[in-house]
C-alpha positions as a Markdown table, in Angstrom:
| # | Residue | x | y | z |
|---|---|---|---|---|
| 1 | Met | -10.0 | 5.2 | 19.5 |
| 2 | Arg | -10.9 | 6.4 | 15.8 |
| 3 | Lys | -12.7 | 4.4 | 13.3 |
| 4 | Lys | -11.2 | 2.2 | 10.3 |
| 5 | Ala | -12.9 | 3.9 | 8.2 |
| 6 | Asp | -10.9 | 7.6 | 9.5 |
| 7 | Phe | -7.4 | 6.2 | 9.2 |
| 8 | Pro | -5.3 | 7.7 | 5.9 |
| 9 | Gln | -5.4 | 5.8 | 2.7 |
| 10 | Lys | -3.0 | 5.3 | -0.1 |
| 11 | Ile | -3.5 | 2.6 | -3.2 |
| 12 | Cys | -0.4 | 0.2 | -3.8 |
| 13 | Leu | 1.5 | 0.2 | -6.8 |
| 14 | His | 1.8 | -3.7 | -7.2 |
| 15 | Cys | -2.2 | -4.3 | -6.7 |
| 16 | Gln | -3.8 | -1.2 | -7.3 |
| 17 | Lys | -5.7 | -1.8 | -4.3 |
| 18 | Pro | -6.5 | 0.7 | -1.3 |
| 19 | Phe | -5.1 | 0.5 | 2.1 |
| 20 | Ser | -5.1 | 1.8 | 5.4 |
| 21 | Trp | -2.7 | 3.8 | 8.0 |
| 22 | Arg | -1.4 | 1.2 | 10.4 |
| 23 | Lys | 0.2 | 1.5 | 13.8 |
| 24 | Lys | 3.7 | 0.1 | 13.0 |
| 25 | Trp | 3.9 | 2.8 | 9.5 |
| 26 | Ala | 3.4 | 5.8 | 11.8 |
| 27 | Arg | 7.1 | 6.6 | 11.5 |
| 28 | Asp | 7.1 | 6.5 | 7.8 |
| 29 | Trp | 3.7 | 6.8 | 6.3 |
| 30 | Glu | 4.4 | 8.9 | 3.6 |
| 31 | Ala | 7.4 | 6.7 | 2.6 |
| 32 | Val | 5.0 | 3.5 | 2.4 |
| 33 | Arg | 3.8 | 2.4 | -1.2 |
| 34 | Tyr | 2.6 | -0.9 | -0.8 |
| 35 | Cys | -0.2 | -2.5 | 1.4 |
| 36 | Ser | 1.9 | -5.7 | 2.1 |
| 37 | Glu | 5.4 | -7.7 | 2.1 |
| 38 | Arg | 4.3 | -9.7 | -0.8 |
| 39 | Cys | 3.6 | -6.8 | -2.7 |
| 40 | Arg | 7.0 | -5.1 | -2.1 |
| 41 | Ser | 8.7 | -8.2 | -3.2 |
| 42 | Ala | 6.8 | -9.3 | -5.8 |
| 43 | Pro | 8.4 | -8.6 | -9.9 |
| 44 | Lys | 7.0 | -4.9 | -10.9 |
| 45 | Leu | 4.5 | -5.3 | -13.5 |
| 46 | Thr | 5.4 | -3.3 | -17.0 |
| 47 | Ser | 2.8 | -2.3 | -19.1 |
| 48 | Ala | 3.9 | -4.9 | -21.8 |
| 49 | Ala | 3.1 | -8.1 | -19.0 |
| 50 | Glu | -0.5 | -6.4 | -18.1 |
| 51 | Glu | -2.0 | -6.7 | -21.6 |
């Protein structure tokens, strides 16, 4: 069994936090961009909204 620290990580495009590989994403890990449904469905941030 692999340790959680050994799994690949990505940065969520919405919240900018790191998230790790999960078994349910095994087939399409390359296409995963968000850490959760909440981040995926949240309104897109613009540079004006961030300031």
